[in-house]
C-alpha positions in Angstrom: 89.5 38.2 129.4 90.5 36.5 132.7 94.1 35.9 133.5 95.8 33.6 136.0 99.0 34.1 138.0 101.3 31.1 138.8 101.6 30.7 142.3 101.0 28.1 144.9 97.5 28.2 144.5 95.6 29.6 141.4 94.1 33.1 142.0 91.6 34.7 139.5 92.7 38.4 138.7 90.5 41.2 138.0 90.2 42.0 134.1 92.1 45.1 132.9 88.8 46.5 131.7 85.1 45.7 132.3 82.9 47.6 130.1 80.0 49.5 131.9 77.3 49.0 129.9 74.7 50.8 132.1 76.9 54.0 132.4 76.4 55.3 128.9 72.7 55.0 129.1 72.6 56.9 132.4 75.0 59.5 130.8 72.5 59.9 128.0 69.7 60.2 130.4 71.5 62.9 132.4 72.4 64.9 129.4 68.8 64.7 128.1 67.5 65.8 131.7 70.0 68.7 131.6 69.1 69.7 128.0 65.4 69.7 129.0 66.1 71.8 132.2 68.3 74.3 130.1 65.5 74.5 127.5 62.9 75.1 130.3 64.9 77.6 131.9 65.7 79.5 128.6 61.9 79.4 128.0 61.2 81.0 131.4 63.9 83.8 130.8 62.2 84.4 127.3 58.9 84.5 128.9 60.1 86.9 131.8 61.8 89.1 129.3 58.6 89.1 127.1 56.5 90.1 130.1 59.1 92.8 131.2 58.9 94.1 127.6 55.1 94.1 127.6 54.8 95.9 130.8 57.5 98.4 129.7 55.6 99.0 126.4 52.3 99.6 128.5 54.2 102.0 130.9 55.6 103.8 127.8 52.1 104.2 126.2 50.6 105.3 129.4 53.1 108.0 129.9 53.1 109.1 126.3 49.3 109.3 126.5 49.5 111.3 129.7 52.1 113.6 128.2 49.9 114.0 125.0 46.8 114.7 127.2 48.6 117.3 129.2 50.0 119.0 126.0 46.3 118.8 124.6 45.1 120.6 127.7 47.8 123.3 127.6 47.2 123.8 123.9 43.4 124.1 124.4 43.9 126.5 127.4 46.2 128.6 125.3 43.8 128.7 122.5 41.1 129.8 124.8 43.3 132.4 126.3 44.2 133.8 122.8 40.6 133.8 121.6 39.4 135.4 124.8 42.3 138.0 124.5 41.3 138.6 121.0 37.7 139.2 121.9 38.7 141.7 124.7 40.9 143.4 121.9 37.8 143.7 119.7 35.5 144.9 122.4 38.0 147.4 123.5 38.2 148.7 119.8 34.4 148.6 119.6 34.0 150.5 123.0 36.5 153.1 121.8 34.5 153.7 118.6 31.2 154.0 120.6 32.7 156.3 122.9 33.8 158.6 120.0 30.4 158.3 118.5 28.9 159.1 121.9 31.1 162.3 122.4 30.1 163.4 118.8 26.5 162.8 119.5 26.8 164.7 122.9 28.3 167.6 121.2 25.7 167.6 118.7 22.8 167.5 121.3 24.5 170.2 123.1 24.9 172.4 120.1 21.1 171.8 119.3 19.8 172.6 123.0 18.8 176.2 121.8 15.4 177.1 123.0 14.9 179.2 119.9 15.7 176.5 117.4 13.4 173.9 119.5 10.6 176.3 119.4 11.2 176.7 115.5 11.2 172.9 115.2 8.1 172.3 117.4 6.1 174.8 115.3 7.3 173.8 111.7 7.5 170.1 112.0 5.2 169.2 114.7 2.5 172.0 114.2 2.7 172.8 117.8 1.7 176.4 119.1 1.9 178.4 122.3 -0.8 178.0 124.9 -3.5 180.6 124.9 -5.6 181.9 127.9 -8.7 180.1 126.5 -6.9 176.7 126.9 -6.0 177.2 130.5 -8.2 175.4 133.3 -7.7 176.3 136.7 -8.6 173.8 139.7 -8.5 174.0 143.4 -7.3 171.4 145.7 -7.3 171.2 149.6 -4.2 171.8 151.4 -4.1 168.0 152.6 -3.5 167.0 148.8 -0.4 169.4 148.4 3.0 167.9 148.0 5.4 169.5 150.4 9.1 169.3 150.5 10.8 168.0 153.6 11.0 170.5 156.4 12.7 168.4 159.0 16.2 169.6 158.7 17.3 166.4 156.9 20.6 167.6 155.7 21.6 168.7 159.5 20.5 165.4 160.8 22.4 163.3 158.3 25.6 165.3 158.9 25.5 164.3 162.5 25.9 160.7 161.5 29.1 161.4 159.4 31.6 161.0 162.5 29.8 157.6 163.4 30.3 156.4 160.0 33.9 157.7 159.9 34.7 156.0 163.3 33.6 152.6 161.8 35.7 153.2 158.6 32.7 153.6 156.5 32.0 156.2 153.8 29.0 158.4 153.9 28.1 160.9 151.4 25.3 163.5 151.4 24.1 164.6 148.0 21.3 167.4 147.8 19.1 168.1 144.9 15.8 169.8 144.6 12.6 167.9 145.4 11.8 165.7 142.5 10.0 162.7 144.1 11.4 159.4 145.7 12.3 157.8 142.2 14.4 160.7 141.2 16.4 160.7 144.6 16.9 157.0 144.1 18.2 157.5 140.6 20.6 160.3 141.7 22.1 158.2 144.5 22.5 155.2 142.1 25.0 157.5 139.9 27.3 157.6 143.1 27.2 154.1 144.3 30.3 152.0 144.6 31.0 148.5 145.7 29.2 145.0 145.1 25.9 145.4 146.9 23.2 147.8 147.0 20.3 148.1 149.6 18.3 151.1 150.6 15.6 151.3 153.5 12.3 152.7 153.2 10.8 154.7 156.1 9.2 151.8 157.6 12.2 149.5 157.5 15.2 148.9 159.8 18.1 146.5 159.8 19.2 144.1 162.5 22.6 144.2 163.8 25.3 142.7 161.6 22.7 141.6 159.2 24.9 142.2 156.1 28.2 141.9 157.8 30.8 139.3 156.6 32.5 138.4 159.8 36.2 137.0 160.2 34.6 133.8 161.8 32.7 133.2 158.5 35.9 133.7 156.4 37.7 131.1 158.4 35.0 128.6 158.6 34.6 129.2 154.7 38.4 128.5 154.2 37.9 125.1 155.9 35.2 124.0 154.0 37.2 125.0 150.8 39.9 122.6 151.8 37.3 120.0 152.4 35.9 120.6 149.0 39.4 120.5 147.4 40.1 117.0 149.1 36.6 115.9 147.7 37.7 116.8 144.1 40.9 115.0 144.4 39.1 112.0 145.9 36.2 111.7 143.4 38.4 112.3 140.4 41.3 110.2 141.8 39.0 107.2 142.2 36.6 107.6 139.4 38.8 109.1 136.6 42.3 108.2 137.5 42.1 104.8 139.6 44.0 102.9 136.8 47.0 105.3 136.9 47.2 105.3 140.7 48.9 101.9 140.7 51.9 103.3 138.7 54.4 105.2 140.7 55.3 107.8 138.1 51.9 108.3 136.9 50.2 108.7 140.4 52.9 111.2 141.3 52.0 113.4 138.3 48.4 113.1 139.2 49.2 114.1 142.7 51.0 117.2 141.7 48.0 118.2 139.5 45.7 117.7 142.5 48.0 119.9 144.8 47.9 122.5 142.1 44.1 122.2 142.2 44.0 122.5 146.0 46.3 125.5 146.0 44.0 127.1 143.5 40.9 126.3 145.4 42.4 128.1 148.6 44.0 130.9 146.8 40.9 132.2 144.9 38.6 132.6 148.1 41.6 134.2 150.1 42.0 136.7 147.1 38.2 137.6 147.3 38.2 138.0 150.9 41.2 140.6 150.5 39.2 142.5 147.9 36.2 142.7 150.1 38.2 143.8 153.2 39.7 146.5 151.1 36.3 148.1 150.3 35.3 151.0 152.1 31.9 149.9 152.8 33.1 147.0 154.9 34.1 147.1 158.7 36.8 144.3 158.2 40.3 145.5 158.1 42.8 144.1 155.6 45.7 142.1 157.1 48.5 140.1 155.5 48.5 138.3 158.8 45.0 137.2 158.4 45.8 136.0 154.9 48.5 133.6 156.3 46.2 132.6 159.4 43.6 131.1 156.9 46.2 128.6 155.9 47.5 128.1 159.3 44.2 127.0 160.7 43.9 124.4 157.8 47.5 123.2 158.7 46.6 123.1 162.3 43.7 120.6 161.5 46.1 118.7 159.2 48.4 118.4 162.1 45.8 117.2 164.4 44.8 114.5 162.0 48.5 113.6 161.4 48.8 112.9 165.3 45.6 111.2 165.4 46.6 108.9 162.4 50.0 108.1 163.9 48.3 107.3 167.3 45.8 105.0 166.1 48.3 103.1 163.9 50.6 102.7 166.8 48.0 101.5 169.3 45.2 99.7 167.1 47.0 97.8 164.5 48.8 94.8 163.7 50.4 92.9 160.7 46.8 92.7 159.1 45.9 96.3 159.5 44.0 98.6 161.7 41.2 97.4 164.2 38.3 99.3 166.0 35.5 101.5 164.6 36.8 104.8 165.9 40.6 104.1 164.6 39.0 103.2 161.2 37.0 106.3 161.2 40.0 108.4 161.9 42.1 106.5 159.2 39.4 107.2 156.6 39.2 111.0 157.5 42.9 111.4 157.3 43.1 109.5 154.0 40.1 111.7 152.6 41.7 114.8 154.0 45.1 114.3 152.6 44.1 112.7 149.4 45.5 115.4 147.0 48.9 114.3 148.3 48.2 110.6 148.2 50.4 110.0 145.3 53.5 111.1 146.8 52.8 110.0 150.3 53.7 106.3 150.0 50.9 105.3 152.6 51.8 102.0 154.2 51.0 100.7 157.6 50.3 104.3 159.1 53.6 105.7 157.6 54.0 108.3 154.9 56.9 110.2 153.4 58.4 113.2 155.4 58.2 115.6 152.3 54.6 115.0 151.8 53.9 115.7 155.4 55.9 119.0 154.9 53.9 119.8 151.9 50.5 119.3 153.7 51.4 121.9 156.2 53.1 124.5 154.0 50.8 124.5 150.8 47.8 125.9 152.7 49.7 128.7 154.1 51.4 129.7 150.8 48.0 129.5 149.0 46.0 131.7 151.2 48.8 134.3 152.0 49.6 134.6 148.2 45.8 134.8 147.4 45.3 137.5 149.9 48.3 139.5 148.9 47.2 139.2 145.2 43.7 140.4 146.3 45.0 143.4 148.3 47.3 144.4 145.3 44.6 143.9 142.8 46.9 141.4 141.1 45.3 139.2 138.3 47.3 136.2 137.3 45.4 135.3 134.4 45.3 138.8 132.8 49.2 138.8 133.4 49.6 135.6 131.5 47.3 137.0 128.8 49.1 140.2 128.4 52.4 138.4 128.3 51.3 136.0 125.7 49.9 138.8 123.6 53.0 140.8 123.8 54.9 137.8 122.9 52.6 137.2 119.7 53.2 141.0 118.7 
């Protein structure tokens, strides 16, 4: 409603209130847009929470499956150990019974070794009788067909070689028996044999120098090859059997710990076997704890060289995209393969890896070979100790 003020000239005043007919509509639209945006945002949040819940459930399922699988493997291994231990116990009992029966039989045989009784049994049960003169036939042979015993002072000659064997820290034992032929001599010698291998030379045989010698060089090369094999086992199983879990942080760390354990065992066992051989009397190799550690040091030196090359190629031949060049790529692949047992804890990214994984790669080989060599020298059997412990615990 318009109003006028009385003055010299009339002037139209503004109304007290002018309804804003478009304001309400725009406010409704604004509220509607805000409501839609809120609903959309809430839907996104619910979807995000749902995805997070699904991922969490998957992780929980995977972890439970891993734990269950590990428990299953441990239970199966324990059952095998228990079964084997029971078999050993049963066989020991059977062996004791057989030894007792053998002793009884031996006593019985010795008590029956009476010539008069044998003669009586031969006459009464077998119908045998003594040889008479008319049953004897004499033949004449030329001297060239005679079998003669050795007359070349074999004992004296062999005893001259004893100092040579002793200086090489090898055992030589001379055994004498009356001439009964080559077969009898070999059978007598077999009763006194010790060690893993047996070989004898006929008169027309000779051995080349070092033909049966396990050298230190062979041992070190073998240990390097075992590290290559351990990396190969981890590489194959990691990419074939566990590739799905390698994308999960905790899962790949657990798998990496398992692979490191396998790597340790594959170095521990040959080092132990070498120590057992080095302590044998028939080998010229000398047992040494230092050599046990040096097996691992050699592997760690190779690892350190590969680490240095790996760092160098990434610093000189890489950019934001990755590494470039044939040789740098080959070095990168070799290092990746060599260090694969530790892959789950390395966090490899653009040529960098965790410090503790690098330390483990250098320490684990030394510990594995040193512990294995000490165990072999002291004849320590880890599996037997576990079996004894479990058996005592069960009793």
